[in-house]
C-alpha positions, 0 to 999 in steps of 0.5 A: 131485451135483457141487454137493454133493461136490467132488473133495476131498470125494469122495476123502475119502468113498472113503477112508472106504469109501463107494462112489459108489453111497453118495453119493446116500444122503449127498446126501439127508442133506445136504439133509435139514437138521435132519431127520436120521433118528437118535434123540434122547434122548427117543426113546432113553428109550422115546419117553415124553418126546414122548408127549402123553397122559401125566398132568400129574402124572407124575414124569418122571425118564427123560431126564436133564433139569434141572427147574430150567430156565434161570437167571433171567438166561437167562430174562430174556434170552430174554424180551427177544429173543422180540419180535425172533424174526421175524429170524434175528439171526445176530449172537447166534450170533456173540456166543455163539461169542465167549462160549464161546471166552472161557470155554473158553480157545480161539480163536473159530475152534475153536468151532462152534455148534449147537442142543444136542450131539446134532446135532454128535455125529451129524454128527461120525459122518457126517464121520469114519466110514464103511464102512471107518472104525469108531465105537468106544464104551464099553459101556454108553454113550450110543447115539446115535452108534452109531445114526448109524454104523449108518445109514451102514454104519460098524461099531460096536465096543463096549469094556466099561467097566473095573471102576470104570466108567471108559473102558478107554482102552487097549482103545479105542485098540487096538480097530481100527487103522482107527477113524474116531471113538473116542467118550468120554462123560465123565461117562459116560451112563448110569453117571455115572462119570468117566474121568481126564484122564490116561486121555484124554490116553493115548487121544489119544496112542495112538489110530490115526493119523487117528482123532478122539477125540470127547469128549462133555462134556454132563455135565462141569459136574455133576462136581467131579472130571472135568477139562474137555478144553478145553486139549486143543482149545487145544493142537490135538490130534485131539479134538472136544469136545461141549458142551450147555446141556441139562443143568446149564444147564436148557435142554433144550427151548431148544436150545444147544450147541457143538462145540470143535475144531481148525479143520480138524476142525470144518470137516469137519462144516460140510458136514453142518450146517444152518440158522440157530440158535434165537435164544432158545437163543443168548441164553439160553446167553450169559446162562448162561455169564455167570451168576456161581456158577451151575454151583457152586450147581446142582452142589451141589443136584443132588449133594445130591438124587442122594446122598440117592436113592442112599443110600436105594436102597442101604439098601433093598439095591439097588446103585448105581454111584457117579455124578457126573452127574444120573443113577444106574444102579441094579441092580434085580435083575430085568429092568429093563424090568419095573421100568420098566413097574411104575413107569409104572403108578405115574405114575413114568417112569424111564430105559431099560436097556442090553443089557450090563446088563439088570438095571440101570435109569437114573434121572435126578435130578429135584427133591427132590419128584419123588425123594420120589415116586419113592422111594414108588413104587419102595418099593411096586412092589419091596416094600421 
């Protein structure tokens, strides 16, 4: 046990409300590597993305994936490196850190690479919350952090979104004087709504001392109005930013992402990190960062399909929350699980519901062809 937890680490755990009895549980997590007992996006979406018996022609618009896949430059880089896959190739991870730092305008010691952004989300919860340090999150919001908090017996405090579906940063800042993490997903999952730069700056300035703002920017490149928080990291604020290549870059299955933060903050996550990173994800991410005009091109395509879908739904009488991401939260005027089940019989798989909005379902934005099939199936099951 002493090999895993030094004196400083043990003191930090005790300050976060852990007892010495809890240390064994945490030691098991540290030695579990990437096999942490938390749910990922596929599991949260009723587990259907991982089920092998779905029809090949099923429309999968349940997990906020990007069916365009990796860009040509990324695909070519991945193809070239596959033959070297017998090596760990750590230099590609170092190169990814350098490329990410250059693009985001931060120094390299402010970037910690990961295979996607779910991993650093979980590990930030492990590093900064505990029985005496709560996890504060918007409602509805992405639930993965809450599941990690529950596992280590950290209290979760849910703060309803404002009427415009932005984060209520004033209420979040005051939710708990002993907060460990205040989590903001911007654009928000599942609503696709935006929280302004000014609001995020307010939250950082007024949060409890010692709390960290965990800013999840998985969908940031899909928005024309949301401002990335990289400057906050460069200014050494109490913020950690999560980034992933699973969304606009179309690399959900290839796994690449990063946490951006002040070196002393991300250092606390190092003890909970594991192993070498997939070289295919690293070289694909580097090529994606360098691809000219890729973000703007894909943002326009996704926005066009999203707005067409939202307009159709609204014409049929279903309210849609304005979104700047690759998802829509739709009021189906009945328990959302019922609509999910009806569409599943039509071989159309939509996303889940949230307890605070049980008559809403989340619909990911697929290809134009997929959304045409969705509209036809939705029209049939809803009789519109």
